[in-house]
N, C-alpha and C positions, 0 to 999 in steps of 0.2 A: 047623449051628448058628452061633453067634457066633465059635467058635474059628477057623474058616476066614477070616472077615472080618478078625479081628485079625492072623492070619498074613499075609494079603494086604497089609494096611496096613504091616506091618513089612517085608515084601519090597519094596514100592514105595517105601519111604522117605518123606521129607517133601516131595518135589518135586511135590506135587499142584497142578495148575493149576485154579483155579475155572472152571467152565464156565457160560455164560449162553446164553439163547435169543434169537435175533433176533425181535422182535415183528412184523417185516415178512414175512419168508419162512419163519420157523420153524426155521432151521438152528441146531443147538446146537454151539457152539464155545467156545474159551477167550476170556476177557475181553479179552485183548490184540488179538484179531482183530475186535472189535466197537467201535462208538462208543457212549459212554454219554451219556444225557440224563437230566435230572431235572426234575420239576415243582416250581418254586420259587414260594412264596406271594407274590403281588403284589396288594395291596389286598384285594378281596373274592374274587379268583380265583387262578389259577395261570398261570405262564408257563413254557413249555418252554425249558430252557437246556442247551446242550451242556456236558458236564462231563468233559473229557478226563483231568483229573488226579484225578477222584473226590473233589473238595473239598466239594461240596454234600451236606448231609444228605438223607435220604429214599431212596425206592425208586429204584434205578438202572433206567433203561429202555434196553435195548440193541438196536442196529440194526447190520446189516452196513454197512460204509463205502461203500455204493452208493446213489445217489440213488433207484433203483427201489424198494429196500426201505423207504426213508424214506417215499416217496410212497404205497406200499401200506399202510404203518402208519397214515398220516394218513387215507387213504380208509376204512380199516376201523375208524377210531376206536380203534386199538389203544393209542395213547399214554394217553388218559384211563383206559381200562380197566386197562392195566398199572399205572398210577399209583394205581389204585383211587379215581378221582375221578368225579363225576357229569359227564355229557356235555359241557355247554357251559362248564364251569368252567376249561378249559385253553386258553390262547391259544398258538397255534403260529405264530411269526414266519415270514413268507414266505421270508426269506433263510437260514433254518437249514440247508436241504439244499444250499445252494450250495457248501459246503466238502466235500461228499461226491463220490465218484467221482474 
């Protein structure tokens, strides 16, 4: 029941690291091992912005810090899907993945 969950939480303490999933390769890891992006409203659409310090509001879109994961996410249209946007509404700047790898 719930008693074991409460006991486990007490045992583990408060040092819980939030985990997120890379939308490129699907690996689940802690947030500090992933790069955060956000879809920011620009005019009538959205623009993908790297958000290292988690300053932007909205759904964080997480990718491994590897160019390959970013490219796979773009090819699969994972960014607009993860951001819960309609397909063509998200502009992904060509230079965004340059900082990766």
